C-alpha positions as CSV (number, residue, x, y, z in Angstrom):
1,X,162.9,-53.3,27.1
2,X,161.7,-53.9,30.8
3,X,163.1,-50.8,31.9
4,X,161.4,-49.0,29.2
5,X,158.0,-50.4,30.5
6,X,158.0,-49.3,33.6
7,X,156.2,-46.3,33.6
8,X,153.4,-47.9,30.9
9,X,150.2,-49.5,31.9
10,X,149.7,-51.1,28.1
11,X,152.9,-51.9,25.7
12,X,151.7,-52.3,21.9
13,X,153.4,-54.0,19.2
14,X,151.9,-54.8,15.5
15,X,150.3,-58.0,14.6
16,X,153.3,-59.2,12.4
17,X,155.2,-62.3,13.1
18,X,158.4,-61.0,14.8
19,X,155.5,-58.3,17.3
20,X,153.8,-61.4,18.1
21,X,156.8,-62.9,19.2
22,X,158.2,-60.1,20.8
23,X,155.0,-59.2,22.9
24,X,154.9,-62.7,23.9
25,X,158.3,-62.9,25.4
26,X,157.4,-59.3,27.2
27,X,154.3,-60.1,28.7
28,X,156.0,-63.4,30.2
29,X,158.8,-61.3,31.9
30,X,156.5,-59.0,33.1
31,X,154.0,-61.5,33.9
32,X,151.5,-59.8,32.4
33,X,148.5,-60.5,30.6
34,X,148.6,-60.8,26.6
35,X,145.6,-60.1,24.0
36,X,146.7,-60.6,20.7
37,X,145.5,-59.4,17.2
38,X,143.6,-56.1,18.9
39,X,140.9,-54.7,16.3
40,X,139.0,-51.7,18.4
41,X,139.0,-50.5,21.7
42,X,135.6,-50.1,23.0
43,X,136.7,-48.7,26.2
44,X,139.5,-48.0,28.3
45,X,139.5,-51.6,29.9
46,X,138.2,-53.3,27.1
47,X,139.0,-54.5,23.6
48,X,138.1,-56.6,20.6
49,X,140.6,-58.5,19.7
50,X,141.8,-62.5,19.8
51,X,142.7,-64.2,23.3
52,X,146.1,-66.0,23.1
53,X,144.7,-69.4,23.4
54,X,141.4,-68.9,21.3
55,X,140.7,-69.1,17.7
56,X,138.0,-67.1,17.8
57,X,137.7,-63.5,18.3
58,X,136.0,-61.7,21.3
59,X,135.9,-58.8,23.7
60,X,138.5,-58.8,26.3
61,X,137.9,-56.6,29.0
62,X,141.3,-56.2,31.5
63,X,141.0,-56.5,34.9
64,X,142.9,-53.0,35.7
65,X,145.1,-54.3,37.6
66,X,149.0,-54.9,36.1
67,X,150.3,-54.2,32.9
68,X,148.6,-55.3,29.2
69,X,150.5,-56.4,26.8
70,X,148.9,-56.5,23.2
71,X,149.6,-56.6,19.5
72,X,147.4,-54.5,17.2
73,X,146.2,-55.3,13.6
74,X,147.2,-51.7,12.2
75,X,144.8,-52.2,9.1
76,X,141.6,-52.1,11.7
77,X,142.7,-48.7,12.8
78,X,142.7,-45.1,10.9
79,X,146.0,-43.5,10.1
80,X,147.2,-41.1,12.9
81,X,147.0,-37.7,12.2
82,X,150.4,-36.1,11.2
83,X,150.9,-33.2,13.4
84,X,154.4,-32.6,12.2
85,X,155.2,-29.3,10.0
86,X,155.7,-30.3,6.6
87,X,159.3,-30.2,4.9
88,X,159.8,-29.3,1.8
89,X,162.2,-31.1,-0.2
90,X,165.2,-29.5,-2.2
91,X,166.5,-30.5,-5.4
92,X,169.7,-31.0,-5.6
């Protein structure tokens, strides 16, 4: 996982029990900042979410140095457009 993360500045996962556990471990191994429950991206270095040490929601801004690891509340974002061509289903 660490080798896969090397070229990226941001590593994100879902705000599920598994996702939060995994992202916390990755952040520790990378010695990176972690933001939990991201609900909005306001600008490239800023996101609205919850810090791992806080119980309230706040706007968090990254210093831009190093990697940022975070979990995303998927219900807070619109689904991505599906750019893949539609495949017809064959009936057997």
